[in-house]
C-alpha positions as CSV (number, residue, x, y, z in Angstrom):
1,M,82.1,1.4,-89.2
2,G,79.4,3.2,-91.1
3,K,77.0,0.3,-90.7
4,I,77.5,0.3,-86.9
5,L,76.7,4.0,-86.7
6,T,73.6,3.5,-88.8
7,W,72.5,0.6,-86.7
8,L,73.0,2.8,-83.6
9,G,71.0,5.6,-85.2
10,L,74.0,8.0,-85.3
11,A,74.2,8.0,-89.1
12,P,71.5,8.4,-91.7
13,T,70.3,5.3,-93.6
14,K,70.2,5.3,-97.4
15,E,66.5,6.2,-97.3
16,E,67.1,9.1,-95.0
17,R,70.0,10.3,-97.2
18,L,67.6,10.4,-100.2
19,I,65.1,12.4,-98.2
20,L,67.8,14.8,-97.2
21,Q,68.9,15.2,-100.8
22,K,65.4,16.0,-101.9
23,L,64.9,18.5,-99.1
24,N,68.2,20.2,-100.1
25,K,67.0,20.4,-103.8
26,K,63.7,22.0,-102.8
27,G,65.7,25.0,-101.7
28,S,63.6,27.3,-99.5
29,S,66.0,29.8,-97.9
30,S,63.7,30.1,-94.8
31,M,63.4,26.3,-94.2
32,R,65.1,25.3,-91.0
33,V,65.5,22.1,-89.0
34,V,64.3,22.7,-85.4
35,G,64.4,19.2,-84.0
36,R,64.6,15.6,-85.2
37,G,62.0,15.4,-87.9
38,T,60.7,19.0,-87.4
39,L,61.0,21.6,-90.2
40,T,59.9,25.2,-90.1
41,M,59.4,27.7,-92.9
42,S,58.3,31.3,-93.2
43,A,54.7,31.9,-94.0
44,V,55.6,34.0,-97.0
45,D,57.6,31.2,-98.6
46,A,54.9,28.6,-97.8
47,R,52.2,30.7,-99.4
48,S,54.3,31.4,-102.5
49,T,54.6,27.7,-103.5
50,D,52.7,26.3,-106.5
51,K,50.8,23.9,-104.2
52,A,49.7,26.7,-101.9
53,K,48.6,28.9,-104.9
54,K,46.6,26.0,-106.4
55,F,45.0,25.4,-103.0
56,M,44.0,29.1,-102.7
57,K,42.4,29.1,-106.1
58,N,40.4,26.0,-105.2
59,L,39.4,27.6,-101.9
60,D,38.2,30.8,-103.7
61,S,36.1,28.8,-106.1
62,I,34.4,26.9,-103.1
63,V,33.8,30.1,-101.0
64,N,32.6,32.3,-103.9
């Protein structure tokens, strides 16, 4: 039954399940699913990530 639902696109594939597990582990409280494949996140949470902080440091070194 599960294979039929996956084939019809009504159940996640193994790859999609892994992606969902990774997203759940990231754990941003403001992250929401808006549509199929669309995630939103507050700007405050986005700017407080390590990746964003590293980007801002690189940007400052380029601009200054």
